[in-house]
N, C-alpha and C positions, 0 to 999 in steps of 0.2 A: 503494499500499500504506500509506504514511504517513497518507493521508487517512482510510483505513478504520480505522487504529489510533486516530487522533484522535477519530473519531466514536464508536468503542466506549468510549473513556475518558470522553468527556463523557456518554455514556449511562449508563455504570457509576456515575459521580459523581452524576447525577440520581437514579439509582435508590437509592443509598445515602442521599442527602438525603431522599428521600421516606420511606424506611424510618425515619430518625431522627425525622422529624416525627411519624410515626405512633406511635413508641415513647415520646414525651414524655409524662410523667405529667400528669394533670389535677389541679389543686389542688381538693380536695373536703373539707377539713377544716372542718366547720361550727362547731368550737369557736373562739370569739373569745378572744384573749389580749392582755395588756398587758406592755410593757417600759418601764423608766425610760429617758428619753433622756439619754445622757451627752455629747451634743454640747457643751452649754455648760459642764457640770461633769465634768471628766475623772474616770474611774473611779468616777463616782457619788458624789463627795465635794464638799461645800460647806463652806468655812471662813468663818464669819461672825464679825466683831467689831464691837461697838457703838462702838469707837474711831472708826470712819469714819461713824458715823451722824449726826454733827452734833447730838448731844444728844437724839436721839430715844429714847423709852421703849419703843417697839415699831416693828418694820420688817417688810417682806414679802420673802420669797424665793420666786420662781416657779419651779416645777419642771414639767417636761413628761413625759407618758407617751404612747407611741405604740402603736397597735393592730397585732396580727397577725390576719389573716383577712379575710373579706369586709366591705365597708362595709355600713351599715344604713340603712334609710329612717326609722328612729326614733332618738330620743335613747337612749344606753345608760348607765345608772348603773354606778358601781364604788365600792369602798371601799378606804381605806388604813388601816394600823394601825402602831402603834409596837412594835417588837421590843426588849425590854430586855436588857442584858448584865450588870446588876449593878455596873457601873463607870461612875459619873458619868452616869447616864441622865438625860436632859432630863425635867423634871417638867411635865406639862400644867397650864396655869393659872399657872405660875411662870416657866417658861422659854420656853414657847410656847403658842399657842392650840390647844386640844384639836382633834384631827382629826375629832371628832364634832360640834364647834360648827357651827351651821347656816350661819354666815357663810363657813365653809370648805367644809363638805360640799356646798353647792349648786354648787361648781365641780367636783365629782367626777362629771362626766357627759361622755361622748363624744358631741357633737352629731350629729345625723343627717347622713349623707353626709361625715362627717369621719373622720380616721384618727389623731387625737391630741386630747389635752385638757391644759390647763394649770391647775395647782393652786397657790393661794397658801398658803405655809407662813409664818404669823405668829410671829415671835420676839419675846420680851418681855425687857426689861432688868430684871435682878434683882441685888441686892447679892452673891448667891453667885457670880456670874460674875466678880467682881473678883479672885478667888483660884484659880478653876479653870475649866476648859472643860467644858461638858456637851454630850453627843451625843444627837441624835435620829435613831434608826435607823428608817427607814420601808420597809414592804413592801406588796404588794398583799394584800387580804384577799379571797380567791376568793369569788365569788358565783355566782348562776345565769347570769350573762351573760359574766363574764370570768374567765379562769384565768390563772395566772402564765405569762409567755412564756419567753424564754431565761434560764437560771439566771445567767449573767454580767451581765444587765441587770435583775435582780430586786429590787434594793433601792436606796435612796438614804440617805446619812448626811450629817447637818447638824451641824457642830460650832459651838457658840454660846459667846461669851466677851466680857468687857469689856476683855480685854487684847489687845495686838498678837498676831496669830496668822499663821502662814505662809499667804499667799494661795494659792488653788488654782492659779493660773497661774504661781506661782514653781516652775518645774519645769526641764526640760532646758536651754532657752536661757538663762534667768535664772541657773541654777547655773553655766553656762559663763561668762557675761559678768560677773556680779556675785558669784559665789561662793555657797556654802550660806547658806540663810536663817538669821538669827538675830534675836532680839528687839531687842538692842542696835544691831545693823547697820540693821535696819529703821527704828528710831526716829531714828537718825543720818541716814538717807537722807531722811526726812521733814523733819527740821530743816534740812538743808542745802539741798534742792530746793523746799521747800514743797509738794511733791506727796504724795499719800497712799500711792503705790505699792501700791494695792489691785489686785484683779482687773481692773477696767476700765481703770486707767492702764497696767498692765503689758501688757495685750493691745494697747493703742494704741501702745505704744512698741517692743516687742520685734521687730517686723517692719521697723523703720526703723533701719538700721545707723548712719547719721549721728547720729541722735538718741541711740542707745545709746552710741556713742563719745563724744558730748558729755557725757552724764551720767557715764560712767566717769571721764573726765578731771576733771570738776568734783568728784566725790566723792573721787577720789584726792588732789587738791590740798587739799580741805578736811580730809581725814583726816590728811594729813601735817602740816598746821598744828595740828590738834588734838593730835596725838601729840607734837609739839614743845612745845606749851603744857603738856601733862601732864608731860613729862620735866622741864621747867624747874621744875615745882611738885613734883617728887619723886614723881609718880604713875606707875603702869604704863600702857602704851599701851592704847588703847581695846580692850576685850575683852568676850566674852560671859560670863555667869555661870559657865561651866565652864572659863574661861580661854582659850578659843579667841580668837586675835587677829582683829579686824575687818580685812578686806582686800577690795579690789575689783580688777577686771580679770582678764585671763587670763595 
């Protein structure tokens, strides 16, 4: 009897599986779409500072867009556009090379048989960046080939400045180990370690606990020495412009 029940159970399972396979919908949306890739830049935000450029007057930030839909046998062009907010919007020709420039526009193509494209955003050093941060908000400009994909991946924001700015990678782990970002703290870290503490360096360090611990101890000792020096000189401990004391460790 048990054998009969086992046979019936297996038969029923196979029947259900076959039914599920028949019920699976077939992807048939012929409309191609594009999403900005947030893998490299979390939440679609890029914080760029010419402080780390080594004196460059222009630099290039590469962003990626991924397709939704079927692949194609031919190259497929797309367009990007700036969306202004009225608050420190980056100015083409002053803070970045226009998205309509042929040197940039030629990259706005998804090659045949590919599901992504990489586009260079060329930022320009300008005196106005010494005192403020300007932002370039980019979205897809829909055309006959591509429409916007998911709303949550529909834009990319690039902040451009000549000042120290919070690196994109300074998030959860960095906040836990080194505390909240601050301009004075960041400059102190650069001066003490000789490292930029930019996105590339932070990414290479934060997964190595021994290295993180080494830098915390080094910075702690240097900060204590600096504060003792400042105390002897009748100065306040090292702090941010808003009075927040610089501190490291957890």
